[in-house]
N, C-alpha and C positions, 0 to 999 in steps of 0.2 A: 260630095253628095251636099249643094249649098236649098240649104231648105228657106223657106218664110218664116216672119213668129205666125200664132195659133190663132193669135189674139189681135192679130188685123181682119180674123175671118168675122168676132163680132162688133169691130172698131167698123168696121163696111158696112156691116146689117144696121147699125144705127146712126149711120150717117143719113143710106137709101131713104129709113121711115124720115129723119130727120126736114130729109129737102124735099122729096118725092111728094110726100103724101102726109102730111102733120099732122100727131099722132098719142092722145093725151098716155104718158105714162104713168098715172092715176091711176086707171083703169082699172078695177075688180077681173077678176078669170074665173073664175068660182067659192063657193064659198063651203069652206068645210068646218063640221060640229066639230069637238072634240069633246073627248070622255070626262072633258073639266067644265063641261055646259058652253063654252066660249064659243062664238062659230069666228073660226080664223079667215080671210077675205086676202087674197096674193094679188099682189097689181099684179101689171105689163110687168112694173118695174121691178120688181121681186124675180120677177122667168128670167131675165134680165142678167140680171146679175148673177142668179145663179147659173147658169149656161157661159156663164163669160170668166166664173171661176172653174167649170168643166175646164174651158181650153185652157188657164192656166196648172190646172194639174193636169195633161196631157201632154203639154210643153217642158211643165217638169221633169219628166219621164224620158222625153227626149229625150233632155239636156243632160242629165243623165242615165242614158247609155248609148251616144252616138256623140254628144258632145254636141258645142255650138263652133261655129269658125267665126274669123272675123267678121264678115259681111251678117252673117247672123247676129253678129252686137250690134253691130252699127242697124243693121234694119229695127231690132225693140228698142233703141234709142232713140234713134225715129220716127218710131212708132210710138213711144211715150213722149219726146216733146211736143211733136205735131196736135196728140192728143191735148198736153197738158195749151196749145198755144191758143187750140178751137175751143178751148174751153172757157178762155179769157178773155177770146176777141174778138169768135164770132156769132155772131144772133140772125138765126135760121128765119126769124118773122122778119125782119127785118130787108132781109134782102132779099125775100117772098112779099112785101107788100102785106106780110098778113097782123097788124098789132094785137088783132085776137086772137092769134093761133094758142096753143099752150106751150109753156115754156120748152126750147127744146132741148136745145146744148148749158145751159148755164144754173141746170139742178143738179141732182142730189147725185142722179144715177147716172150720169155722164160723168160727173166730177170722183165716181165710186169706179167705173171704167179709168178713168186717168190712174188712181190708186192701182190694179189691177195691173198696169203696162209696169210702171212705175218697180212694181214691186219683183217681176215679171225677169226686168232688165237687171237689179242687184240680184237678184238668183241666180241666172244664168253668168254674169259674173262672178261669187261666189264656187258657183258647182266647177267654171272655170280655173282657179287658185287652187282649186281643193286637186282636183284629177292632173293638175302642172305640178304640181307637188309632189303629189303620189310618186308620177311619175322618174321626177328627181330621184327618189327612197330608195329604189327598187333596183334603175337603170344608173347608179350611184355603186363602184366598186371597193371593197376595204382596201384600206389603207398597208397589212398587212399581207396580200394575194399576191402571192408570186408565176410568175406562168406556169403551168402543166408539161413536168419530167415525162417524154415518152418513157416508157418501159416498154426492151424487148424481154418480148415474149420468152418465157426457159422452152430449153430447149427437151425434145420431149425421147425419156431414155424408153426406148427397147426391152423390153423384159424377156431373156431368154430362157428358155426351161432348164433347168438343174437338173446334169449328168447323173445318175445313179450309178457311183462307185459299188463294186464289189466286194464286202470286209475283208481282211487279212488277217487270219489268226495267226496275231505271232508264238511261240512258243514261252513254253511258261520252264523257266532255270527248278527245277529240281536238283536240291542238295542232299548229298548221300545219307544216312545215316551213321551218326557217331561209334565206332569202333569200343567195346569194351570190352577190356580186357581178364582176363576170370582171378576173382581173389584166393587169394595162399594162405587169409586163415580159418582152419578147421570151420564146420557148420556145426553149430550146437544140434546132441541132438533134442532128437522131437519126444526121445518116451525118454521122464525121467523113472529111476529106480525107486521106487522108497519102501522102506521095511518096515515090515510091521510090528504091530505101536506091543509094548511088550503088556507081560501078563500084571495082571494088577493082581493082587492075593491081597 
């Protein structure tokens, strides 16, 4: 999608006012009394510059969100160059044969509009370079990267239920008791005959 520079809107409004209805940009719009006691009286020029700055802010937002094409950059350069050439070379009072009319182009208001257009061009190029550098860093593949290796899926092992086998009792060997032969030695007599003690006289 190709858009147009939003600063073309204040540029067109300024030229319509300058060539079709000569207007004094120093006209005071309203008077504000500040808490300090000073009366602030903004002029039509101040209001126009604020409006141009708002268009510049929206142009920055659009540039950072969607980027700018080469055609939009070319239109921005064309707008800044045309505004600068008009500031230096065009005099609407002479063209409209109104020598007594207020100065419309070669004033500080139009000079600030030209400066805003130049800032828009430079900021647009800076945003595009930053976006391009970011895309290069993101898309650049690391030098140690290798091709992905396809890994075959591991075969699924079907688990079968374990079969319960009956326990077999093994026979236990019983060794026969050792045969004991009878002893031929005479057994001692448990009863001992004890002689009475002699009578002591």
